[in-house]
Each structure stands twice: as structure tokens, then as C-alpha cells.
C-alpha positions, 0 to 999 in steps of 0.5 A: 788880851787884846786882839793886837797881843793874839796876832802878835804872837801868832806871828811869833808862833809861826817864826818859831816853827819855822825856826825849830823844823829849819833847826835854827835860830834867831841870827839865821831867820835875820840874815836871811831876811835881811833883818837885823837880829834885835829885829827877828827877837822883838818880832819874837818877844811879841814887841812889834810884829813885821813890816809888809816888806818883812811879810812878802820876805817872810813868806817867801822865806818861809812858804807860807803864803802872802796874805797869811803872813800879814792876817797873822802879823794884822794886817789884814784882816782874819778871812774863813776860807773853806776847808782845802788840803792841806800839804803836808811837811817834805818831812811827814810827806817823807816818812808817808811816801817812803816808809822805807826808802828814806833815811832821817841824814837823807830827809836832813840833805833834802830838806836841806837842799829846798831851805836853800833854794828857798833862799836863792829865789828869794834873792834873787827876788830881792835883787829883780826888785833892785834893779826895777826900781832904780832903771826906767821902765824904758831902759830893761 
């Protein structure tokens, strides 16, 4: 297996985990990121990797640092980092912090709220990029 295939598998694995965690289909991911469904299918099959622009959108959508996404897609070399404490997924955190107070329905509702907020923020960033490119600096 070549190095490129390993990276493609890594990005596909990340996408699958993200869709599974959020209970989304490739169509939903494509719509949220502003790409076509066939594009996401190529990413999942390892035929292609997200562009750097799509990696930025994926980072905003997923909450994964953009540098990590760029490494998984093969746009940046892998950099060995010293171990850092990672934030747990919300579901894990909620079960640890509030074992008796939060039931599954509330956790799902909060996860959905977080996802909607990320999608909204992603949309706002895309809109501001379009605005800043279209308007000269002296008119902003």
C-alpha cells in the first residue's frame, strides 16, 4: 500500500467516524460543506482527497484542527507532537460529568445544537470570505 493510499484511508476514516457520530449520510456531509455528493463519495472510497479549501470547511464543520485535517489529506507532512490532553467527545463528557442528570434524549439534543452552531459558523465564514473578496479594502 502506498503512502497516498494510507492518507486517503485516514481521511476516509475520519469522515466515516464523523458521519457515524452525528448520524449523518454522505449527502448531509456534502450539503453542509458545499460540495457534491459524488465528491464526498470519492473521498470515502479513497479515489480523491479534499482540497485545502475543503479541508478548512471540514475542520470548521468537525471541530478537528485544520492542521490535522491537512495532514490526513496529505497536504501537510505529519508532525510528531508531544502528547497533549484531548477533549473528550461531548457524549463521553456528559456521561462522566452528569451520569444521572442527562438522559440520552437531552445529549442528542445538545449534540444537534452544537452541530447546528458549527454549520451556522461555517456559513458565516463562507459569506464573509465572499464579501471580503468582492469588496475592495478601502470600501469595507
